[in-house]
py3Dmol code that shows the C-alpha trace and the ligand (Angstrom):
import py3Dmol

protein = """\
ATOM      1  CA  MET A   1      -1.197 -15.222 -24.538  1.00  0.00           C
ATOM      2  CA  ASN A   2      -3.847 -14.570 -21.937  1.00  0.00           C
ATOM      3  CA  LYS A   3      -2.611 -13.531 -18.483  1.00  0.00           C
ATOM      4  CA  LYS A   4      -3.000 -15.714 -15.498  1.00  0.00           C
ATOM      5  CA  ARG A   5      -5.554 -14.795 -12.911  1.00  0.00           C
ATOM      6  CA  ILE A   6      -4.920 -13.887  -9.347  1.00  0.00           C
ATOM      7  CA  PHE A   7      -7.742 -13.723  -6.604  1.00  0.00           C
ATOM      8  CA  SER A   8      -7.549 -12.533  -3.095  1.00  0.00           C
ATOM      9  CA  GLY A   9      -9.419 -10.856  -0.411  1.00  0.00           C
ATOM     10  CA  VAL A  10      -9.541  -9.393   3.111  1.00  0.00           C
ATOM     11  CA  GLN A  11     -12.243  -9.479   5.619  1.00  0.00           C
ATOM     12  CA  PRO A  12     -13.851  -5.888   6.055  1.00  0.00           C
ATOM     13  CA  THR A  13     -12.912  -5.299   9.803  1.00  0.00           C
ATOM     14  CA  GLY A  14     -12.216  -1.641  10.773  1.00  0.00           C
ATOM     15  CA  ASN A  15      -8.828  -2.491  12.253  1.00  0.00           C
ATOM     16  CA  LEU A  16      -6.652  -3.805   9.302  1.00  0.00           C
ATOM     17  CA  HIS A  17      -3.120  -4.014  10.668  1.00  0.00           C
ATOM     18  CA  ILE A  18       0.334  -3.482   9.016  1.00  0.00           C
ATOM     19  CA  GLY A  19       0.680  -7.387   9.004  1.00  0.00           C
ATOM     20  CA  ASN A  20      -2.373  -7.496   6.529  1.00  0.00           C
ATOM     21  CA  TYR A  21      -0.803  -4.587   4.485  1.00  0.00           C
ATOM     22  CA  LEU A  22       2.697  -6.069   4.315  1.00  0.00           C
ATOM     23  CA  GLY A  23       1.808  -9.712   3.965  1.00  0.00           C
ATOM     24  CA  ALA A  24      -1.146  -9.149   1.505  1.00  0.00           C
ATOM     25  CA  LEU A  25      -2.250  -5.764   0.175  1.00  0.00           C
ATOM     26  CA  SER A  26       1.382  -4.478  -0.739  1.00  0.00           C
ATOM     27  CA  GLN A  27       2.081  -7.765  -2.395  1.00  0.00           C
ATOM     28  CA  TRP A  28      -0.910  -7.428  -4.531  1.00  0.00           C
ATOM     29  CA  VAL A  29       0.172  -4.044  -6.104  1.00  0.00           C
ATOM     30  CA  PRO A  30       2.963  -5.088  -8.455  1.00  0.00           C
ATOM     31  CA  LEU A  31       1.006  -8.297  -9.524  1.00  0.00           C
ATOM     32  CA  GLN A  32      -1.604  -6.105 -10.971  1.00  0.00           C
ATOM     33  CA  ASP A  33       0.443  -5.667 -14.225  1.00  0.00           C
ATOM     34  CA  GLU A  34       1.460  -9.241 -14.530  1.00  0.00           C
ATOM     35  CA  TYR A  35      -1.907 -10.913 -13.789  1.00  0.00           C
ATOM     36  CA  GLU A  36      -5.541 -10.404 -14.540  1.00  0.00           C
ATOM     37  CA  SER A  37      -6.400  -9.379 -11.022  1.00  0.00           C
ATOM     38  CA  ILE A  38      -9.588  -9.805  -8.792  1.00  0.00           C
ATOM     39  CA  PHE A  39      -9.702  -8.360  -5.259  1.00  0.00           C
ATOM     40  CA  CYS A  40     -12.654  -9.012  -3.098  1.00  0.00           C
ATOM     41  CA  ILE A  41     -13.767  -7.619   0.153  1.00  0.00           C
ATOM     42  CA  VAL A  42     -15.029 -10.834   1.866  1.00  0.00           C
ATOM     43  CA  ASP A  43     -17.940  -9.550   3.921  1.00  0.00           C
ATOM     44  CA  TYR A  44     -19.596 -13.067   4.285  1.00  0.00           C
ATOM     45  CA  HIS A  45     -16.517 -14.115   6.094  1.00  0.00           C
ATOM     46  CA  ALA A  46     -16.624 -11.206   8.410  1.00  0.00           C
ATOM     47  CA  ILE A  47     -19.948 -12.528   9.832  1.00  0.00           C
ATOM     48  CA  THR A  48     -18.433 -15.788  10.963  1.00  0.00           C
ATOM     49  CA  SER A  49     -17.487 -14.066  14.362  1.00  0.00           C
ATOM     50  CA  LEU A  50     -20.639 -13.568  16.242  1.00  0.00           C
ATOM     51  CA  ASN A  51     -19.377 -10.488  18.104  1.00  0.00           C
ATOM     52  CA  LYS A  52     -18.797  -8.102  15.146  1.00  0.00           C
ATOM     53  CA  LYS A  53     -21.190  -5.187  16.062  1.00  0.00           C
ATOM     54  CA  ASN A  54     -20.054  -2.441  13.596  1.00  0.00           C
ATOM     55  CA  SER A  55     -21.910  -1.818  10.506  1.00  0.00           C
ATOM     56  CA  LEU A  56     -20.367  -3.994   7.823  1.00  0.00           C
ATOM     57  CA  LYS A  57     -21.504  -1.562   5.212  1.00  0.00           C
ATOM     58  CA  ASN A  58     -19.256   1.229   6.576  1.00  0.00           C
ATOM     59  CA  SER A  59     -16.463  -1.357   7.038  1.00  0.00           C
ATOM     60  CA  VAL A  60     -16.587  -2.434   3.277  1.00  0.00           C
ATOM     61  CA  ILE A  61     -16.220   1.180   2.370  1.00  0.00           C
ATOM     62  CA  GLU A  62     -13.243   1.554   4.711  1.00  0.00           C
ATOM     63  CA  MET A  63     -11.552  -1.571   3.445  1.00  0.00           C
ATOM     64  CA  ALA A  64     -12.121  -0.466  -0.216  1.00  0.00           C
ATOM     65  CA  LYS A  65     -10.292   2.884   0.808  1.00  0.00           C
ATOM     66  CA  ASN A  66      -7.393   0.696   2.140  1.00  0.00           C
ATOM     67  CA  TYR A  67      -7.235  -1.271  -1.169  1.00  0.00           C
ATOM     68  CA  LEU A  68      -6.996   1.931  -3.070  1.00  0.00           C
ATOM     69  CA  ALA A  69      -4.662   3.537  -0.639  1.00  0.00           C
ATOM     70  CA  ALA A  70      -2.231   0.576  -0.865  1.00  0.00           C
ATOM     71  CA  GLY A  71      -2.269   1.039  -4.607  1.00  0.00           C
ATOM     72  CA  ILE A  72      -4.798  -1.262  -5.961  1.00  0.00           C
ATOM     73  CA  ASN A  73      -5.995   0.384  -9.230  1.00  0.00           C
ATOM     74  CA  PRO A  74      -9.572  -0.103 -10.305  1.00  0.00           C
ATOM     75  CA  LYS A  75      -8.542   0.552 -13.891  1.00  0.00           C
ATOM     76  CA  LYS A  76      -6.099  -2.607 -13.787  1.00  0.00           C
ATOM     77  CA  SER A  77      -8.117  -4.742 -11.215  1.00  0.00           C
ATOM     78  CA  ILE A  78     -11.641  -5.852 -10.243  1.00  0.00           C
ATOM     79  CA  ILE A  79     -12.708  -4.808  -6.845  1.00  0.00           C
ATOM     80  CA  PHE A  80     -15.800  -5.998  -5.522  1.00  0.00           C
ATOM     81  CA  THR A  81     -17.796  -7.060  -2.531  1.00  0.00           C
ATOM     82  CA  GLN A  82     -18.309 -10.815  -1.871  1.00  0.00           C
ATOM     83  CA  SER A  83     -22.117 -10.534  -0.689  1.00  0.00           C
ATOM     84  CA  ALA A  84     -22.756  -8.773  -4.216  1.00  0.00           C
ATOM     85  CA  ILE A  85     -22.303 -12.106  -6.130  1.00  0.00           C
ATOM     86  CA  LYS A  86     -24.559 -14.893  -4.696  1.00  0.00           C
ATOM     87  CA  GLU A  87     -22.586 -17.680  -6.479  1.00  0.00           C
ATOM     88  CA  HIS A  88     -20.067 -17.503  -3.584  1.00  0.00           C
ATOM     89  CA  VAL A  89     -22.697 -18.916  -1.292  1.00  0.00           C
ATOM     90  CA  GLU A  90     -24.230 -21.365  -3.987  1.00  0.00           C
ATOM     91  CA  LEU A  91     -20.762 -22.824  -4.554  1.00  0.00           C
ATOM     92  CA  THR A  92     -20.063 -22.987  -1.055  1.00  0.00           C
ATOM     93  CA  TRP A  93     -23.023 -25.164  -0.253  1.00  0.00           C
ATOM     94  CA  ILE A  94     -22.334 -27.444  -3.174  1.00  0.00           C
ATOM     95  CA  LEU A  95     -18.666 -27.963  -2.185  1.00  0.00           C
ATOM     96  CA  ASN A  96     -19.826 -28.455   1.440  1.00  0.00           C
ATOM     97  CA  CYS A  97     -22.114 -31.541   0.210  1.00  0.00           C
ATOM     98  CA  VAL A  98     -19.935 -32.801  -2.621  1.00  0.00           C
ATOM     99  CA  SER A  99     -16.389 -32.313  -1.693  1.00  0.00           C
ATOM    100  CA  ALA A 100     -15.581 -31.192   1.865  1.00  0.00           C
ATOM    101  CA  ARG A 101     -15.532 -33.492   4.800  1.00  0.00           C
ATOM    102  CA  MET A 102     -15.791 -32.932   8.502  1.00  0.00           C
ATOM    103  CA  SER A 103     -12.274 -34.166   9.004  1.00  0.00           C
ATOM    104  CA  ASP A 104     -10.856 -31.573   6.600  1.00  0.00           C
ATOM    105  CA  LEU A 105     -12.281 -28.661   8.690  1.00  0.00           C
ATOM    106  CA  GLU A 106     -11.617 -30.211  12.048  1.00  0.00           C
ATOM    107  CA  ASN A 107      -8.064 -30.092  10.910  1.00  0.00           C
ATOM    108  CA  MET A 108      -7.868 -26.309  10.244  1.00  0.00           C
ATOM    109  CA  THR A 109      -5.410 -24.635  12.621  1.00  0.00           C
ATOM    110  CA  GLN A 110      -7.181 -21.294  12.384  1.00  0.00           C
ATOM    111  CA  TYR A 111     -10.404 -22.705  13.467  1.00  0.00           C
ATOM    112  CA  LYS A 112      -8.820 -24.572  16.373  1.00  0.00           C
ATOM    113  CA  ASP A 113      -7.057 -21.335  17.352  1.00  0.00           C
ATOM    114  CA  LYS A 114     -10.075 -19.274  17.119  1.00  0.00           C
ATOM    115  CA  ALA A 115     -12.261 -21.989  18.824  1.00  0.00           C
ATOM    116  CA  ASP A 116      -9.690 -22.788  21.511  1.00  0.00           C
ATOM    117  CA  GLY A 117     -11.093 -22.619  24.999  1.00  0.00           C
ATOM    118  CA  LYS A 118     -14.575 -21.396  23.770  1.00  0.00           C
ATOM    119  CA  ASN A 119     -17.769 -23.098  24.626  1.00  0.00           C
ATOM    120  CA  LYS A 120     -19.144 -24.451  21.343  1.00  0.00           C
ATOM    121  CA  GLU A 121     -22.416 -22.687  21.964  1.00  0.00           C
ATOM    122  CA  ASN A 122     -20.691 -19.523  21.237  1.00  0.00           C
ATOM    123  CA  ILE A 123     -18.969 -20.472  17.984  1.00  0.00           C
ATOM    124  CA  SER A 124     -20.863 -20.209  14.638  1.00  0.00           C
ATOM    125  CA  VAL A 125     -21.080 -23.115  12.092  1.00  0.00           C
ATOM    126  CA  GLY A 126     -19.827 -20.399   9.683  1.00  0.00           C
ATOM    127  CA  LEU A 127     -16.557 -20.004  11.457  1.00  0.00           C
ATOM    128  CA  PHE A 128     -16.185 -23.884  11.149  1.00  0.00           C
ATOM    129  CA  ASP A 129     -17.122 -23.650   7.577  1.00  0.00           C
ATOM    130  CA  TYR A 130     -14.948 -20.608   6.611  1.00  0.00           C
ATOM    131  CA  PRO A 131     -12.558 -22.378   4.661  1.00  0.00           C
ATOM    132  CA  VAL A 132     -14.983 -23.867   2.293  1.00  0.00           C
ATOM    133  CA  LEU A 133     -16.440 -20.317   1.588  1.00  0.00           C
ATOM    134  CA  MET A 134     -12.875 -19.392   0.877  1.00  0.00           C
ATOM    135  CA  ALA A 135     -12.349 -22.240  -1.559  1.00  0.00           C
ATOM    136  CA  ALA A 136     -15.778 -21.224  -3.321  1.00  0.00           C
ATOM    137  CA  ASP A 137     -14.330 -17.568  -3.531  1.00  0.00           C
ATOM    138  CA  ILE A 138     -11.122 -18.803  -5.224  1.00  0.00           C
ATOM    139  CA  LEU A 139     -12.546 -21.755  -7.493  1.00  0.00           C
ATOM    140  CA  LEU A 140     -15.486 -19.639  -8.873  1.00  0.00           C
ATOM    141  CA  TYR A 141     -13.040 -17.609 -11.023  1.00  0.00           C
ATOM    142  CA  ASP A 142     -10.795 -20.257 -12.239  1.00  0.00           C
ATOM    143  CA  THR A 143      -8.122 -18.518 -10.192  1.00  0.00           C
ATOM    144  CA  ASP A 144      -4.395 -19.521 -11.016  1.00  0.00           C
ATOM    145  CA  VAL A 145      -2.525 -17.870  -8.086  1.00  0.00           C
ATOM    146  CA  VAL A 146      -3.714 -16.659  -4.556  1.00  0.00           C
ATOM    147  CA  PRO A 147      -1.350 -14.121  -2.877  1.00  0.00           C
ATOM    148  CA  VAL A 148      -1.848 -14.481   0.809  1.00  0.00           C
ATOM    149  CA  GLY A 149       0.101 -14.210   4.042  1.00  0.00           C
ATOM    150  CA  HIS A 150       1.545 -17.482   5.574  1.00  0.00           C
ATOM    151  CA  ASP A 151      -1.385 -18.141   7.798  1.00  0.00           C
ATOM    152  CA  GLN A 152      -3.831 -18.837   4.765  1.00  0.00           C
ATOM    153  CA  LEU A 153      -1.665 -21.614   3.294  1.00  0.00           C
ATOM    154  CA  GLN A 154      -3.470 -24.421   4.887  1.00  0.00           C
ATOM    155  CA  HIS A 155      -6.905 -22.878   3.580  1.00  0.00           C
ATOM    156  CA  ILE A 156      -5.402 -22.620  -0.027  1.00  0.00           C
ATOM    157  CA  GLU A 157      -4.212 -26.454   0.309  1.00  0.00           C
ATOM    158  CA  LEU A 158      -8.012 -27.229   1.260  1.00  0.00           C
ATOM    159  CA  ALA A 159      -9.189 -25.322  -1.867  1.00  0.00           C
ATOM    160  CA  ARG A 160      -6.774 -27.418  -4.068  1.00  0.00           C
ATOM    161  CA  ASP A 161      -8.115 -30.604  -2.480  1.00  0.00           C
ATOM    162  CA  LEU A 162     -11.898 -29.779  -2.732  1.00  0.00           C
ATOM    163  CA  ALA A 163     -11.166 -28.761  -6.619  1.00  0.00           C
ATOM    164  CA  LYS A 164      -9.244 -32.117  -7.305  1.00  0.00           C
ATOM    165  CA  ARG A 165     -11.880 -34.090  -5.560  1.00  0.00           C
ATOM    166  CA  PHE A 166     -14.750 -32.500  -7.331  1.00  0.00           C
ATOM    167  CA  ASN A 167     -12.756 -32.878 -10.683  1.00  0.00           C
ATOM    168  CA  TYR A 168     -12.085 -36.577 -10.090  1.00  0.00           C
ATOM    169  CA  GLN A 169     -15.822 -37.284  -9.210  1.00  0.00           C
ATOM    170  CA  TYR A 170     -17.484 -35.059 -12.119  1.00  0.00           C
ATOM    171  CA  GLY A 171     -14.715 -34.522 -14.585  1.00  0.00           C
ATOM    172  CA  GLU A 172     -12.421 -31.316 -15.204  1.00  0.00           C
ATOM    173  CA  THR A 173     -14.536 -28.419 -13.762  1.00  0.00           C
ATOM    174  CA  PHE A 174     -12.222 -26.371 -11.393  1.00  0.00           C
ATOM    175  CA  LYS A 175      -8.559 -24.904 -12.023  1.00  0.00           C
ATOM    176  CA  ILE A 176      -6.266 -25.971  -9.310  1.00  0.00           C
ATOM    177  CA  PRO A 177      -5.037 -22.757  -7.581  1.00  0.00           C
ATOM    178  CA  THR A 178      -1.744 -22.272  -5.984  1.00  0.00           C
ATOM    179  CA  ALA A 179      -0.631 -20.105  -3.259  1.00  0.00           C
ATOM    180  CA  LEU A 180       1.747 -17.035  -3.591  1.00  0.00           C
ATOM    181  CA  ILE A 181       3.498 -16.407  -0.321  1.00  0.00           C
ATOM    182  CA  ARG A 182       6.037 -13.446  -0.247  1.00  0.00           C
ATOM    183  CA  LYS A 183       9.657 -14.360   0.749  1.00  0.00           C
ATOM    184  CA  GLN A 184       9.572 -11.394   3.384  1.00  0.00           C
ATOM    185  CA  GLY A 185       6.682 -10.180   5.305  1.00  0.00           C
ATOM    186  CA  ALA A 186       4.453 -13.164   5.032  1.00  0.00           C
ATOM    187  CA  ARG A 187       4.259 -13.618   8.727  1.00  0.00           C
ATOM    188  CA  ILE A 188       4.715 -10.205  10.514  1.00  0.00           C
ATOM    189  CA  MET A 189       4.647 -11.038  14.185  1.00  0.00           C
ATOM    190  CA  GLY A 190       2.968  -9.376  17.075  1.00  0.00           C
ATOM    191  CA  LEU A 191       4.812  -6.468  18.550  1.00  0.00           C
ATOM    192  CA  ASP A 192       4.110  -7.293  22.075  1.00  0.00           C
ATOM    193  CA  ASP A 193       4.752 -11.209  21.388  1.00  0.00           C
ATOM    194  CA  PRO A 194       6.955 -11.616  18.472  1.00  0.00           C
ATOM    195  CA  THR A 195       6.787 -15.478  18.755  1.00  0.00           C
ATOM    196  CA  LYS A 196       3.058 -15.262  17.564  1.00  0.00           C
ATOM    197  CA  LYS A 197       1.701 -13.624  14.396  1.00  0.00           C
ATOM    198  CA  MET A 198       0.256 -10.201  14.504  1.00  0.00           C
ATOM    199  CA  SER A 199      -3.374 -10.718  14.697  1.00  0.00           C
ATOM    200  CA  LYS A 200      -6.373  -8.443  15.072  1.00  0.00           C
ATOM    201  CA  SER A 201      -7.925 -10.921  17.637  1.00  0.00           C
ATOM    202  CA  ALA A 202      -4.864 -10.535  19.796  1.00  0.00           C
ATOM    203  CA  ALA A 203      -5.667  -9.517  23.499  1.00  0.00           C
ATOM    204  CA  SER A 204      -3.801  -6.162  23.558  1.00  0.00           C
ATOM    205  CA  ALA A 205      -3.858  -3.341  21.056  1.00  0.00           C
ATOM    206  CA  ASN A 206       0.039  -3.291  21.642  1.00  0.00           C
ATOM    207  CA  ASN A 207       0.163  -6.233  19.325  1.00  0.00           C
ATOM    208  CA  TRP A 208      -0.479  -4.536  16.147  1.00  0.00           C
ATOM    209  CA  ILE A 209      -0.425  -1.339  14.309  1.00  0.00           C
ATOM    210  CA  ALA A 210      -3.588  -0.648  12.722  1.00  0.00           C
ATOM    211  CA  LEU A 211      -3.653   1.210   9.518  1.00  0.00           C
ATOM    212  CA  ASN A 212      -6.059   3.869  10.954  1.00  0.00           C
ATOM    213  CA  ASP A 213      -3.925   4.296  14.047  1.00  0.00           C
ATOM    214  CA  SER A 214      -2.709   7.831  14.414  1.00  0.00           C
ATOM    215  CA  PRO A 215       0.977   8.426  13.515  1.00  0.00           C
ATOM    216  CA  GLU A 216       1.652   9.236  17.119  1.00  0.00           C
ATOM    217  CA  ILE A 217       0.092   5.991  18.355  1.00  0.00           C
ATOM    218  CA  GLY A 218       1.899   3.854  15.688  1.00  0.00           C
ATOM    219  CA  ALA A 219       5.203   5.436  16.775  1.00  0.00           C
ATOM    220  CA  LYS A 220       4.442   4.632  20.257  1.00  0.00           C
ATOM    221  CA  LYS A 221       3.615   1.124  19.569  1.00  0.00           C
ATOM    222  CA  ILE A 222       7.219   0.757  17.736  1.00  0.00           C
ATOM    223  CA  MET A 223       9.095   2.222  20.784  1.00  0.00           C
ATOM    224  CA  LYS A 224       7.201  -0.214  23.203  1.00  0.00           C
ATOM    225  CA  ALA A 225       7.772  -3.314  20.912  1.00  0.00           C
ATOM    226  CA  ALA A 226       9.530  -6.262  22.586  1.00  0.00           C
ATOM    227  CA  THR A 227      13.102  -6.858  21.810  1.00  0.00           C
ATOM    228  CA  ASP A 228      15.849  -8.875  23.257  1.00  0.00           C
ATOM    229  CA  SER A 229      18.518  -7.422  25.649  1.00  0.00           C
ATOM    230  CA  GLU A 230      21.635  -8.015  23.185  1.00  0.00           C
ATOM    231  CA  ALA A 231      21.158  -4.472  21.571  1.00  0.00           C
ATOM    232  CA  ILE A 232      22.639  -5.756  17.983  1.00  0.00           C
ATOM    233  CA  VAL A 233      20.361  -4.943  15.076  1.00  0.00           C
ATOM    234  CA  LYS A 234      20.627  -8.369  13.398  1.00  0.00           C
ATOM    235  CA  LEU A 235      18.087 -10.781  11.602  1.00  0.00           C
ATOM    236  CA  ASP A 236      17.937 -13.991  13.670  1.00  0.00           C
ATOM    237  CA  VAL A 237      14.398 -15.167  13.766  1.00  0.00           C
ATOM    238  CA  ASP A 238      14.937 -17.983  16.164  1.00  0.00           C
ATOM    239  CA  LYS A 239      17.110 -16.213  18.875  1.00  0.00           C
ATOM    240  CA  LYS A 240      16.021 -12.749  18.335  1.00  0.00           C
ATOM    241  CA  PRO A 241      12.403 -12.653  16.949  1.00  0.00           C
ATOM    242  CA  GLY A 242      11.558  -9.164  18.228  1.00  0.00           C
ATOM    243  CA  ILE A 243      14.334  -7.302  16.496  1.00  0.00           C
ATOM    244  CA  SER A 244      14.050  -9.532  13.314  1.00  0.00           C
ATOM    245  CA  ASN A 245      10.398  -8.520  13.036  1.00  0.00           C
ATOM    246  CA  LEU A 246      11.140  -4.992  13.415  1.00  0.00           C
ATOM    247  CA  LEU A 247      13.954  -5.400  10.922  1.00  0.00           C
ATOM    248  CA  THR A 248      11.421  -6.806   8.468  1.00  0.00           C
ATOM    249  CA  ILE A 249       8.904  -4.127   8.923  1.00  0.00           C
ATOM    250  CA  TYR A 250      11.728  -1.488   8.500  1.00  0.00           C
ATOM    251  CA  SER A 251      12.990  -3.109   5.255  1.00  0.00           C
ATOM    252  CA  LEU A 252       9.438  -3.370   3.673  1.00  0.00           C
ATOM    253  CA  LEU A 253       8.509   0.210   4.597  1.00  0.00           C
ATOM    254  CA  THR A 254      11.729   1.795   3.149  1.00  0.00           C
ATOM    255  CA  ALA A 255      12.452  -0.824   0.402  1.00  0.00           C
ATOM    256  CA  LYS A 256      15.965  -1.356   1.752  1.00  0.00           C
ATOM    257  CA  THR A 257      17.277  -4.596   2.254  1.00  0.00           C
ATOM    258  CA  VAL A 258      17.806  -6.209   5.659  1.00  0.00           C
ATOM    259  CA  LYS A 259      21.418  -6.337   5.209  1.00  0.00           C
ATOM    260  CA  ASP A 260      21.600  -2.676   4.302  1.00  0.00           C
ATOM    261  CA  VAL A 261      19.551  -1.680   7.524  1.00  0.00           C
ATOM    262  CA  GLU A 262      21.727  -4.040   9.724  1.00  0.00           C
ATOM    263  CA  LYS A 263      24.771  -2.288   8.274  1.00  0.00           C
ATOM    264  CA  GLN A 264      23.165   1.269   8.862  1.00  0.00           C
ATOM    265  CA  TYR A 265      22.630   0.368  12.658  1.00  0.00           C
ATOM    266  CA  ALA A 266      25.793  -1.682  13.258  1.00  0.00           C
ATOM    267  CA  GLY A 267      27.285  -0.783  16.646  1.00  0.00           C
ATOM    268  CA  ARG A 268      24.362   1.700  17.328  1.00  0.00           C
ATOM    269  CA  GLY A 269      22.244  -0.287  19.694  1.00  0.00           C
ATOM    270  CA  TYR A 270      18.452  -0.484  19.578  1.00  0.00           C
ATOM    271  CA  GLY A 271      17.684   3.199  20.507  1.00  0.00           C
ATOM    272  CA  ASP A 272      18.476   4.920  17.228  1.00  0.00           C
ATOM    273  CA  PHE A 273      16.900   2.108  15.315  1.00  0.00           C
ATOM    274  CA  LYS A 274      13.710   2.041  17.153  1.00  0.00           C
ATOM    275  CA  LYS A 275      13.334   5.780  17.003  1.00  0.00           C
ATOM    276  CA  ASP A 276      13.969   5.839  13.233  1.00  0.00           C
ATOM    277  CA  LEU A 277      11.539   2.943  12.752  1.00  0.00           C
ATOM    278  CA  ALA A 278       8.936   4.949  14.852  1.00  0.00           C
ATOM    279  CA  GLN A 279       9.330   7.945  12.620  1.00  0.00           C
ATOM    280  CA  ILE A 280       9.209   5.682   9.387  1.00  0.00           C
ATOM    281  CA  THR A 281       5.983   4.069  10.734  1.00  0.00           C
ATOM    282  CA  ALA A 282       4.303   7.339  11.563  1.00  0.00           C
ATOM    283  CA  ASP A 283       5.244   8.913   8.016  1.00  0.00           C
ATOM    284  CA  PHE A 284       3.717   5.788   6.322  1.00  0.00           C
ATOM    285  CA  LEU A 285       0.669   5.842   8.341  1.00  0.00           C
ATOM    286  CA  SER A 286      -0.048   9.664   7.791  1.00  0.00           C
ATOM    287  CA  ASP A 287       0.682   9.017   4.065  1.00  0.00           C
ATOM    288  CA  PHE A 288      -1.593   6.123   3.939  1.00  0.00           C
ATOM    289  CA  GLN A 289      -4.352   7.886   5.677  1.00  0.00           C
ATOM    290  CA  LYS A 290      -4.064  10.858   3.550  1.00  0.00           C
ATOM    291  CA  LYS A 291      -4.407   8.442   0.202  1.00  0.00           C
ATOM    292  CA  ALA A 292      -7.349   6.594   1.893  1.00  0.00           C
ATOM    293  CA  ASN A 293      -9.315   9.831   2.873  1.00  0.00           C
ATOM    294  CA  ALA A 294      -9.055  11.331  -0.595  1.00  0.00           C
ATOM    295  CA  PHE A 295     -11.660   8.667  -1.997  1.00  0.00           C
ATOM    296  CA  SER A 296     -15.209   9.660  -1.519  1.00  0.00           C
ATOM    297  CA  GLU A 297     -17.991   7.176  -0.604  1.00  0.00           C
ATOM    298  CA  THR A 298     -19.566   7.956  -3.862  1.00  0.00           C
ATOM    299  CA  ASP A 299     -16.261   6.998  -5.571  1.00  0.00           C
ATOM    300  CA  ILE A 300     -16.048   3.730  -3.878  1.00  0.00           C
ATOM    301  CA  LYS A 301     -19.666   2.621  -4.447  1.00  0.00           C
ATOM    302  CA  GLU A 302     -19.188   3.265  -8.243  1.00  0.00           C
ATOM    303  CA  ILE A 303     -15.764   1.230  -8.155  1.00  0.00           C
ATOM    304  CA  MET A 304     -17.535  -1.626  -6.351  1.00  0.00           C
ATOM    305  CA  ARG A 305     -20.712  -1.592  -8.486  1.00  0.00           C
ATOM    306  CA  SER A 306     -18.575  -1.711 -11.595  1.00  0.00           C
ATOM    307  CA  GLY A 307     -16.405  -4.460 -10.248  1.00  0.00           C
ATOM    308  CA  ALA A 308     -19.510  -6.638  -9.362  1.00  0.00           C
ATOM    309  CA  GLU A 309     -20.853  -5.994 -12.850  1.00  0.00           C
ATOM    310  CA  LYS A 310     -17.716  -7.125 -14.501  1.00  0.00           C
ATOM    311  CA  ILE A 311     -17.275 -10.302 -12.386  1.00  0.00           C
ATOM    312  CA  LYS A 312     -20.788 -11.588 -12.339  1.00  0.00           C
ATOM    313  CA  PRO A 313     -20.938 -13.232 -15.814  1.00  0.00           C
ATOM    314  CA  LEU A 314     -17.879 -15.221 -14.724  1.00  0.00           C
ATOM    315  CA  ALA A 315     -19.595 -16.589 -11.540  1.00  0.00           C
ATOM    316  CA  GLU A 316     -22.883 -17.371 -13.237  1.00  0.00           C
ATOM    317  CA  GLU A 317     -21.057 -19.220 -16.005  1.00  0.00           C
ATOM    318  CA  LYS A 318     -19.159 -21.403 -13.571  1.00  0.00           C
ATOM    319  CA  ILE A 319     -22.016 -21.985 -11.263  1.00  0.00           C
ATOM    320  CA  LYS A 320     -24.022 -23.111 -14.278  1.00  0.00           C
ATOM    321  CA  ARG A 321     -21.339 -25.598 -15.240  1.00  0.00           C
ATOM    322  CA  VAL A 322     -21.152 -26.896 -11.687  1.00  0.00           C
ATOM    323  CA  LYS A 323     -24.878 -27.376 -11.333  1.00  0.00           C
ATOM    324  CA  LEU A 324     -24.959 -29.285 -14.661  1.00  0.00           C
ATOM    325  CA  LYS A 325     -22.282 -31.618 -13.566  1.00  0.00           C
ATOM    326  CA  ILE A 326     -23.889 -32.728 -10.262  1.00  0.00           C
ATOM    327  CA  GLY A 327     -27.438 -32.858 -11.800  1.00  0.00           C
ATOM    328  CA  LEU A 328     -29.030 -30.003 -10.537  1.00  0.00           C
TER     329      LEU A 328
END
"""
ligand_1 = """\
35
AQP
N 0.471 -11.243 10.627
C 0.350 -11.251 9.438
N 1.565 -11.134 8.526
C 1.307 -11.263 7.283
N 0.160 -11.507 6.795
C -0.933 -11.569 7.365
N -2.328 -11.629 7.103
C -2.949 -11.603 8.296
N -2.168 -11.435 9.294
C -1.029 -11.550 8.874
C -2.752 -11.736 5.736
O -3.743 -10.656 5.590
C -4.812 -11.100 4.675
C -6.197 -10.909 5.064
O -6.328 -11.315 6.394
P -7.687 -11.454 7.067
O -8.015 -10.290 8.065
O -8.895 -11.577 5.949
O -7.754 -12.705 7.739
P -6.712 -13.084 8.890
O -5.619 -13.884 8.372
O -7.651 -13.805 9.825
O -6.187 -11.776 9.504
P -5.788 -11.461 11.127
O -5.612 -10.049 11.281
O -4.926 -12.413 11.713
O -7.177 -11.818 11.959
P -7.614 -12.698 12.790
O -7.119 -12.141 14.160
O -9.176 -12.581 12.899
O -7.016 -14.001 12.638
C -4.494 -12.737 4.391
O -3.600 -12.760 3.073
C -3.655 -13.004 5.689
O -2.730 -14.182 5.236
"""
view = py3Dmol.view(width=600, height=400)
view.addModel(protein, "pdb")
view.setStyle({"model": 0}, {"cartoon": {"style": "trace"}})
view.addModel(ligand_1, "xyz")
view.setStyle({"model": 1}, {"stick": {}})
view.zoomTo()
view.show()
């Protein structure tokens, strides 16, 4: 029987954080054996913010290193850069015109959050249209399953709606994808404010631990993380969001259950727990960075070239079908 297909991607911004790692990348790794796996570095998404000044080419290479260090294996999975396949943009335009509506996009909470308080003169149309590009990414490859963090759920719903609308109007063309959200780690919260998700656009760098933070900085950020005053290491997301977030991070980085970690620190307060988690985080960062740095730019370029070569025929075939359906 043919394997089902997964597709997912991350924007190539320099400071991928452990929320991205625990909610997305680390979830992808075991799925590679079960699914035909496609992992994209979505550089067209990265240009939606007008203030990106870094060279995107370098960021793409850095991101690919992160994928490989996390355990994405190019022998099992296809890894490629979005802008290498022009059909992503072609399908976006078609979906924009044929299936997507202004009201769909006006309802997207991520757009509302990012646009909140900003003058519209400073918001790109691309930021507004980002979810349609994301739908095109997914639908182009007849994706069955999209493993993502919790914040992307609404965008996957939109991809499903656009596919259904297109199929209804023009006959069966797109597979309807489903989101795969992991039970633990799908929403890692900000270290300085555990009531909001960890996010690279947060105001303070104490909100996140970047995968390229030095182990010392990573450890310091854990020590500074907000907790309540009760000093009992126990998961209670509503009443103790700070310690619950740290427990989740601890559990995922050590592969211990939350229950076991709670038992380990019963009666010991937050001091020991935070000190140990700081060390665990520092070790994780040091190991991750060693792995990432082991890949040369030449290795990465070859992996990406070969990924794009493998994926191109799928995209071409799909866009040909779509154009035929709409009479182009
Ligand atoms: N806090 C999080 N917890 C768990 N998963 C998360 N993801 C993002 N934040 C968390 C997941 O990471 C994947 C890639 O995200 P992305 O960088 O391409 O887009 P994003 O969701 O916009 O990430 P950020 O860091 O939160 O950026 P900003 O600040 O720009 O919004 C996705 O699967 C996402 O769910």
